[in-house]
N, C-alpha and C positions, 0 to 999 in steps of 0.2 A: 456481401461478397460471396459468390458461389464457391463452395469449397470442394466441388467434385474433382477439379484439377488444381494443381498448384498455381497460385497467382504470382506473377513475376513483374518487375518494373524495369524498363530499359530507359535510360536517360542519355540523350545525345542531341547536340544542337544541329546536326545534319539530318534533314528529313529522309534522305535516301538511305542512310544507315539504319534509321529506325524502321523504315519499310522493309529493309533486308532482314533485320532481326525478327520482326514480326512474321515475315514470310517463312522463315526457317523454324520458328518456335511455336507457331500457333496450333499445330497439330497435337502438341503435348502439354501446352500450358495456356492459361488465361493471361494473355500478354497485355500489359498496360504500358503506355509510352508517355514521355515528357520531353519537351524540347529544351528545358532549362532546369537547373538545380532547384530554383524556387518553385517551379511547377511540380517537380518531383516531390519536394517536401510537402507541398499542399496536398498532393494525392495521398501521400503517406498519412498525413494528418486526418484526411477525410475517410480513409478506408475503414471498413468495419472490423477488420483484423489485419495483423501485420502481413506484408508480402513475404513469401518464402525466400525470394532472392531479389536483390537489386543489382543491376549492372549499370555502371556509369562510365561515360567517356571521361578521359582525363582533362583534356583541354576544352573548356567551355567558358563563354563570357560570364562575368559576374562572380561566379563561384566555380572553382575547378573541381575535378573529381575527388581529389583527396579531402578537400574541405567538406564537400557534399557527403561523402561516405562517412566522415567523422560525425556529421549531424545525424545521419541515419543510425549510426551505432548508438548515439546518445538517446535517440527517440525510440528506436525499436531494436534493442541489442540482440534479439534472437534472429533477426533477419540476416541471412548470409549475403555478404557483399563481394562483388567482383568488379574489376577495373578493365575498361577497354581503352587502349591507347594506340595512337599511331606514331608515337615517338618513344625513344628509349632513354629519356633523361633520367639519370640515376637519382638526382635529388628529388624529383617528382615521385619516383617509385618508392623511395625511402619515406617520404611524407605520407604516401598512401598507406604504407604498412603501419607506420606509427600512429597516424591519426584515424584511419578508417579500418585498420585490421582486416585487410582484404583476404578473401579466401582463394582467389585465382586472379592472375593477370592474363588478359587476352590481347593480342596485337591485331591491328588493322593491316590488311584485310584478314578476317578470321574465317577459315574454311568451315563449312556447315558441320562436318563431322566433329571437329574440335569444339565448336560452339555447343553442339548438343551434348557432347560428353561432359563439358564443363558444367552445363546446367543440370545434367543428371546427377553429377557429384554434389553440386551445391544444394539441390533440393533434398537429396538424401541426408546431407549434413544438417539442413534445416529440420528435417523430420527427427533426427537423432537429438538435436538440441531441444526441440519442443517436447519430445517424449521424456527426456531427462528432467527438464524443468517441471513438467506436470507431476512426474513421480516424486521429485524432490519436494515440491510444494505440498502435495497431498500427504506424503509421508511425514514431512517435517511439521506441517501445520497440525495434522492429526495427532502426532506425538506430543507437541506442545499443548494442544487443547486438552488431551488426557492428563498431562502433568498439572496444568493449572486447575482442572476440575478437582483433582485429588488435593492439591494445596488449598483450594477454596473451602474444602471441608474442614481443614485444619485451621485456616485463618480467613474466615469469611469477611472480615473487615477489609483487609488489604485487597483481596481478589474480587470483592464486590465493587470496590473503587476501580480496579483494573477493567472490569466488565463495563462499567459506566463510561470510562475513558474510551474504551474500544468502540462502544456504540456512538459516542459523540464524534470520534475520529473518522469512523467509516462513513457516517452520515455526511460529515463535512467534506470528505474526499469526493463523495458522489455529487454533492451540491456544486463543487468546483467544476465539475464536468470535464475533468482531465482524463484522457484515455490512458489507463495504466492498470496493470494487474497489481492489486494492492495487497497481496498476501504478506509482503514484508511489513507493511504498516499494521496489518491485522495481528501478526505475531508480536510485533514490537509493543503494541498496546496491551496485549495479553500478558507480556513479560515486564511491563513498565513498573509494576509494583513488587517484583520478585524479591528484591533485596530488603523490602520492608518486613519480610518474615523474620529478619534478624533483630528487629526492634521489640522491646518489652511492650506488652499490650497497652499499658497505661500511656507510654510514649506515643504509640501508634494512634491511640484515640485523641491525644492532644494535637498531633500533627494533622489529622484529618478534620477535627472539629474546631481548629483555630485556637487551641489552648496555648498558654505560655510555656515554652520549653525552658528547662534549666540549661545551664552551660554545658553540662555533661550530655544532656539529650540533644542539644544543638550540634555537638561534635559527632554524635551518632548519625544524625541526619546528613551532615556534610560528607560522611564517609559512604553514603548509600550508592552514589554513582560508581565509585571504584569497586564496591562490592558487587554491583550488577555486572561489571566487566569480568570480575573474577569468576562469577557463577556461570557466565555465558561464553567466556573466551575460549573454552576448550571444546565447544560443540562445533563440529564441521558445518560449513555452509551457512552459518548465522551471521556472516560478515555484513550483509546488507541490513539486517535487523539491528545489529550493534551500531552501524553507522547512523541509522535513524535516531536511536536512543542518544547517541553522542551529539547530535545536532539540535537537541531540544532547546539549549540555551544560546544558540547562535542566531544572529540577526538574519532575516530572510525577507526578500521582496519577490512577490509572485509575478512571474512572467511566463505566460503559457507558451511563448515561442522559444524560450530557452530555460527549460525546467532543470533544476538540480534536485534529483529525486531524494537523496538523503536530507537535504535542506528543507524541501517541501514536506516530507514525512515528519521530520523533527518539529517543524513549526505547527503542523496539524496537531501533533501530540501535545505540544505546549499549550495551544489554545484549548484543546479538549480538557487537559489537566487543570488549567487555571479556571476554566468555566466550572468544572466539577468542584474544585476547591471552594469557590465562592458560594456555590449552591449548598455545599456541605456546611458552610459557616452560617447558613440560615438566611441568605439573601434570596429574594425572588428572582426569577429569570430576567425580568425587565431591569431590575436594579443591577444584577450581575453584568448584563450587557452594557449598561451605562458606565459601570466601573471599568470594564475592559476598554471601552472607547476613550476613557480619560488617560489610558496608558498608550497613547498612539505611537510613541517612540518604540514600544516593545513588540507591536504586532503589525503585520501587513494589513492594510486597510481593506483590500479586496477579500482576503480570507476572513477577516473579522465580520464583514458584512454578510458573507456567506454563512457564517455561524449564526448570526442574528436571524437570517432568513429561515433557519431550521429550528432555532431554539427560542424565538420570541414567543411571548404568550399567545399570539394569534396562531403561530405555527404549531405550538404545543397543543392547542385545543383540537387540532386536527388529529393528534395522536391520542385516540380514545383510550381511556383508562377504565377498566371494568373490574368489579370485585366478584370473584368466583370462589367456589369451595376449593379448599386445598386438595381435596380428592379429585377435582377436575383438572388439575395442572397436567400439562403435557409437555414433552420435550420441544424446545424451540420457543416457548413462551418466555417473556422477559418480566421479571418482578418489578413492580412499581413501588414496593415498600419492603421493609425488612421483615423477616420471619424470625420470631423469638419464641423461646420456651416460656412456660408459665412463670419460671423463676427469673426471666429477663435475659437469659443467655442468647447471644446472637447465633442463629443457625445459618442464615444466609442474608446477605445485604441486598438492598434494592439495586437493580441494574443487572443482576445475575440472570444468565440465560439458562433455563431449566434443562437438565440433562437426565438421562436414565439413572446414572449413579447418584445424582442429587435426590431424585424421587425415591430411590431405595432407602437412602438415609432418612429422608423426611418421613416416610411411612413408619420407620422405626420409632420416631419421636412423636407420632401422631397423638397419642394419649396425653402428652405433656406440652402441647403447644398452647400459646397464649390465646390464639384465635383459630377458628376453624375455617376462616376465609382469608383471602389475600388479594391485593390489587395487582393486576397485570396490565402491560402495555399491548395495545392492538391485538387482543386475543383472536385467534382464527375463528371464523364462523362455524 
């Protein structure tokens, strides 16, 4: 999609109305049109990036404007929505506000001056929304990444697992082919093990390695979800991340035409977490996938097969593992094995993505490392 001018979508079942809209708007915008709500949703689905503005007629066959704009809001919430109507039915107007959260109402016939002013305001609103979201995502994700990097130095076991879950989750999201900005999933994965810092190290090792927990330890583990909410609940704008974390234990069925983002993200995290747990218990990838398939009532079949496609032995062989000198480590590399001191203390767990702060700490321990080499995933050429 050409980004030189704002791309807008106009949906109306009257061809002459669409022709008029395109005539008045084409000098300022890249105008796309659709004669039905279904056609409009298809255009939205196939577009390379979200439309800045969607204008819809209210009365259309099959799906009215209120229902259509509600679908638009669910699929591309940053797109600004406007309603064009030739009638003044109050119930329809209320439905459009409640379901579609429209930015402007325009009535037929709409004078060109009013039409252009409405689109100018809508595209400016789109620009502000996009700028705020980008700033939020970059600032929030960067802050969380710094926080987890620091905590990884203090608790490499928990945050090594978080990094592995993050890699599994993001790879699975990509494999599903769903068009979505996954920053909330990325942050949720990074924070998924945050409350584990409250566990004693022996309990944490049992939890991750499949050891038998005592009754007291089991109670500690059961309190972890509530502890996560306490730790994150006071941070502004983390609501979408918390929603994903809260949906991990809920049933979910994948439907690309009606996606529930918290449910989808939560189920991805659950699959990623359960896969990592079994691998950590010593099972091979093929056996792990077989075990997960026996729990068909717990997982969505489409998502499970997507995981198998990227984590089967055949797929994993495509992810080259190379052993390099620790001195050759660079930011962005992913560890394929633990790094320990000569005394056996864990400095960093497999799955960790190398950062500048980690390298600074590693060089301080260089003389006391168990090995002078380490295995990494897909090292850059």
